[in-house]
N, C-alpha and C positions, 0 to 999 in steps of 0.2 A: 464133112464132119458133122456129127449130130450133137446138139447141145443137150446136156443132162438137165432134166427138170429140177428147178430149185425147190428144195424141201425146207420150208421155213421152220417146221418143228424140229427137224434134225439140226439145223443151224443154231437154233436157240438152245437145244440140248447140248451141243458141242461148246457153245460159248459159256454156258453155265459150268460145264466140266472144266474148261480152260481156266475159268475164274477161280476154281478150287485148286488146280494144279499150279498155277503161277500167281503168287500174291506179292504185294509190295508193302513193306512196313517202313518205319522211319529210317532204317539204315541198310536194308537189304532187299533184293529181289529173291524170293524164296520159291524154289520148285519143290512141290510135294510130289515126289516121283511116283508115277502110277505103276502098278504091278507089284511084284515081289522082290524089289531090290533091297539089299541089305541096309543101306543107309537111310532110306525113306525120304530124305530131303537133301537139297543142294542149295547153297546160298551164294549169292554174288553181292558183294558190298556195293552200295550205290556210289560210294566214293570212287569206285573204279569204272564208273559208267558216265563220266562227265563230258567226254568228247566223242565225236564220231569214230575216231581211231580206236579208242578204248572199246566202244561197243562192237566194232568190227572184229577186234581181237577176241572178244567174248563169243561172238557168233561163230568164228572159226573153231574155238575151243568146244563150244556146245555141240557142233556138228559131229564131233568125235564120240559123243555119248550115245549109247545104244537106246536109251529111253527118250531121247529127244526126237520128236517127229516134226513135220513141217508146221503144224498148227502151234505147237509149243514154241518153236523157234520164232514164228511170227508174233506170238504174244510177247515173248521176251523183247523183240525188236520194238514193238509198239510201246511197251512199258518203259524200257530203258531210254528210248529216244524222247518220250514224253518227260521223263525225269530230267534229262539233260537239256531240255528245251530245244530239241532238234525237230524241225518240221519235215515230215516225210512227204 
């Protein structure tokens, strides 16, 4: 197996993009849906992300969304677990 060369510029670009796609306010994790989706955004109340079980439930739900890719899902996991005080 050959390792792919790490592209720092691409990593920074993607992290900046993800910080625009997934944001957290006082009450919600907000997804600013990329592309031409009708709704444009999707919100998850922070009050429904207080436990690991709740976060897992949301992960399963989000995997059914066509606009969720691996990086968006990882960002959700990172933000939701941070809010819940769960150390990964």
